[in-house]
N, C-alpha and C positions, 0 to 999 in steps of 0.2 A: 496477477499482481505479485510483487515481491512479498516475501513473508514479513511478519511483524518485526523481528529483530533486524532484519536487513534494512527495513525503512528507518528504524531508530538509529542504527549505525550510520546509514547515509547522512541523516540530518546532523548527527554529531561531528561527522568528518567534514561535511559540506559547509558548515557554519563558518569555518575558518576562512572560506573564500568569499563570503558574503560582505556586503557593505556594513559599515559600523552600525547604522540605524537598524539594520535587520538583526544583527547580533544582539543588540540591546533589547529589541522587541522580544526575541526568544529567551533571553535571560530574565526578562521581567515576568514573563508568564511561561515558564518551561513546560509545564504539563499541557497547556493549550497548544504550544508549538508542537510538542511530541504527538498529541492527538491529530494535529494537521498532518503529521508525517504519515499517518495511517489512512489519510484521504477519505473516500467513501466507504472503506471496508467495514466500519461498524455496522452498516445496514446489512451485511451478510450474517450477523450474529443475533439479531432480534428473534427470539423464539426459535433458535436454530434447531433444538431437539425435535421440533414438530414441523420443520420446514419453514425457514424464515419468510414471513409475508413481505419483508422489505428487500429480499434478495434480488428481485428483478429490477428494483430501483437502483441498487448498487451496480448492477450490470450496466443499466442505462447511463449512469454518471461516468462509468469507465469507457463507454463507447460512443456516446452521442453528445452533440451540442457543446463541445469543449470551449469553443470561442464564447458562446453565450453564457456558459457556466462561470468562467473566470470574470466576464464583464459584470454579471449580476453580483458575483461575490465581492469584487472590488468596490462596487457602488454601495453594497450594504455595509462593508467596513468603513467606508468613508463617511457614512451618515451617522455612525456611532460617535459617542463622546466619552471622555474621561476613561474610567477603568473598563467599561464595556469595550471601548475602542482598543485599548491595550490588549485585552483578551482576544478580540477579533483579528487584530493585526498578526499576533503570534500564530493563531490558528491558520490564518490565510497563508502566511509564508511557509508554514509547514506543509499545507496542502499543495503549494506549488512544488515543493520537493517531492511529494508523492507522485505528482504527475511526471516530473523530470526523470525519476527512477524507473517508474512503471513504463513509460513510453520508450525508454532506452533499453531496459532489460527484457521486456516482454518478447520482443522478436527472437531472442536466444532461447528463452524458456519455451516458447511455442514451437520453435524448430526442434528442440530435443523431444518435446511431447509428441510431435508428429512422427518422429523417427521411431519412438517406442511403439506407438500405435501401428505403424506400418510393419513392425516386426511382430506384433501380436494384436490383431484387430479386436480381440475380445477384451482388451483392457479398458477400464473405465477412464474416459478422458479427463474428468475432474480429478479423480484419484491420482492419475499420473502427473497432471499439472501441479497438484499440491505436493506430491512427493519430490518433484524436481526442485520446487521452491523451498521445501524444508531442507533438502540437501544442501542447497546454496546457502541457506540460513546457518546451518550447523558449520559448514566449511568457512564461511566468512567470520563467524565469531571466533572460531578456532584460530584462524589466521591473524586476527586482530588482537585476541586476548590470551591465546595459547591455553584455552580452557574450554570444557564443554559448554554448549550453549544453554544447557539446563541450569547453569549458575545464574542466568539472567533472571532478575525479578521484576516482572512488569509493574507490580504495585508501587515500587520505588519511584518509577519515572511517570506514571500515568494516573496519579491520584489527583483528580480535579476537586476544586472548591465547589460549593453549591452555585455560586455566581458564575464561575467558569462553565460548568456543565449546562446551566441555563442559557448562557450566550451561544454556546456551540449547538445546542438543540434548536434554538430560534434561527440561527444562521442556516442550518440544514433544512429546516422546515421551509424557510423562505426560498432557498435554492431549488428544492424539489418542486414547490408550488409554481415559482416564476418561470423556470427553465424547462421543467419536465411535465408541468400541469397535473401534478399528483398531490393529494392531500395527505400528509402524515402528520399525526399529532406530535407535539413537542414531548408528550409522555413517552410515546413510543421511541422517539429519538434519544431521549435521556436513557431510557432502558437499554437501547442498542449499545451505548458507550459502556454502561455498566456490565452488561452481559458479555461483551467482548473481552473486557478486562478479566472477568471470571474465567472465560474459556481459555484465555492465553495463559493465565496463571497455571491452569491445569496442563495445558499443552507443553509448557516449558518446564514442568515438574519432572523429576527423574522417578516416575512411578512405573517401574518395569512390570510389576504384577498387573496393573491396569492395562498396560500396553499389550502384553501377550494375551490377556483375556479378551481385549477388543479385537485383536487379530484373529483369535479363534471364532468369535461371533461373525466377523466379516467373512471368514472362510465358509461358514455355514450358510450365510445369506447369499454369497456368490455375486455381490454387487461391486466388488472391488474395495480397496482400502480407503474408504471415504473418510474415516476418522483417524485411523492410525497413521496415515500419510502425513497428518499435520503434526504428529508427535516427534520429538527430537531425541529419541532414545539411542539410535544407532548411527554411527558415523557413516557417511556415504561411501559406497564401494566403487564409485566411478569418478571420473575427472570433472566433478560438478562445476568447478570454477573455470574449466577450460584452460588451465595453466599451460597445457601443452599445445595450445592454439589449433585445435582440431577445426576443420572447416564447418560452417553452418551458414544458413541463409534465413533472411526474413521471408516468411511465406508470402508476403505481399510483393516481394521483389526477388523471386527465385533465381533470376539471371545473375545476381550479384553474390559472389562467394565472400564470406567474412571469416575472420579468424580471431577477433578480439576475445580476450579473457573477460571474466566477470569483473575483476579489479579495473581493467581498462574501461569497461562500460560504465563502471562507477565514476571514473575520472571524467568521462564524457557527459555523464548526467550531472555532475557537480558543475561543469561549465554552463550547462543549460539552466540549472537552478540558480546559479550566481547571476546570469544575465537577466533572468525573469524577475527575481527578487530585486535586483537593482533597478529595473525599469519601473516596476510597480512602486517601490519606495519613492522614486523621484516623482511619480504621478501623485502619490498621496501627499507629498510635501508641497506640491504645486496646487493640489486641489483640482486637478484636471485629469480625469480618467479616460483612457483610449480603449477602443475595442481592438484587442490583440488577436492575430490569427495564429492558431496553433496547427502546425502542419499535419500532425497525427494525433489520434486520441490516446487516452491512458493504455488501452489494449491494442497498441500497435502490433500488427502481425498476427492477429487472431485468426485461427482457421475457420471460425464460425462465419466470417465475412467472405470466405471463398466458396461457400455452399451456394 
């Protein structure tokens, strides 16, 4: 997955290319739209200190049944009325953005992860993946705002009302049960959103003492930078955005050499998101929902599927 601020920036930039009705939906319920930009990622944060019990479901949503996921999601939105419908639509359009960015950017991230692990097989795959995404996050924010990403305040953009949180939790509960046949309580799902926000506020804070302390503990444990890789304290020391157009490959299609930079991948993802939001907006207006085929899942290019 792209990191937290990368998804937020993507939504902010992509909105300009969206149909007016989608722009209005996002403006009406901005926090719901912003949480949609984070897709299934809140599932990774429920009870994360003890090993998130919902983590595997987050992985499933990223890798399985993408067609069915968005069909069930769009039908659920279409059944809602009044303010609940407004909340659900904003969340749905944000979720489409999460898919567009993840499925476009993931092949690049996975390729760089694979290269790092080829150089040093002892590296923890998850830690490497998170570090690459953190570096992209830092570099993108600096490129956009000429400021350190630690200036970003998640609380400012992600504070949900009670009603918004309830609708988002019910939607995720419905999707997990309908598409993935798993039962997760709405209480757990509400907590997942709250715990993710708490975690991100810490990860984007400029707490160098905690950062270096965590690094020391990780060094003693010898399991890799599982937490410090998420923190945004140090600027990347490599060409994280690929502005020099170094070659890379989608691991699922290694025969095709690619050279796009991350900003160019952003532009491509914006086109995908604009197309998807336009299609669904027209269907909502007509009251006639179609089963869309998504060529790739959120985790496009994942090395796990090569094993």
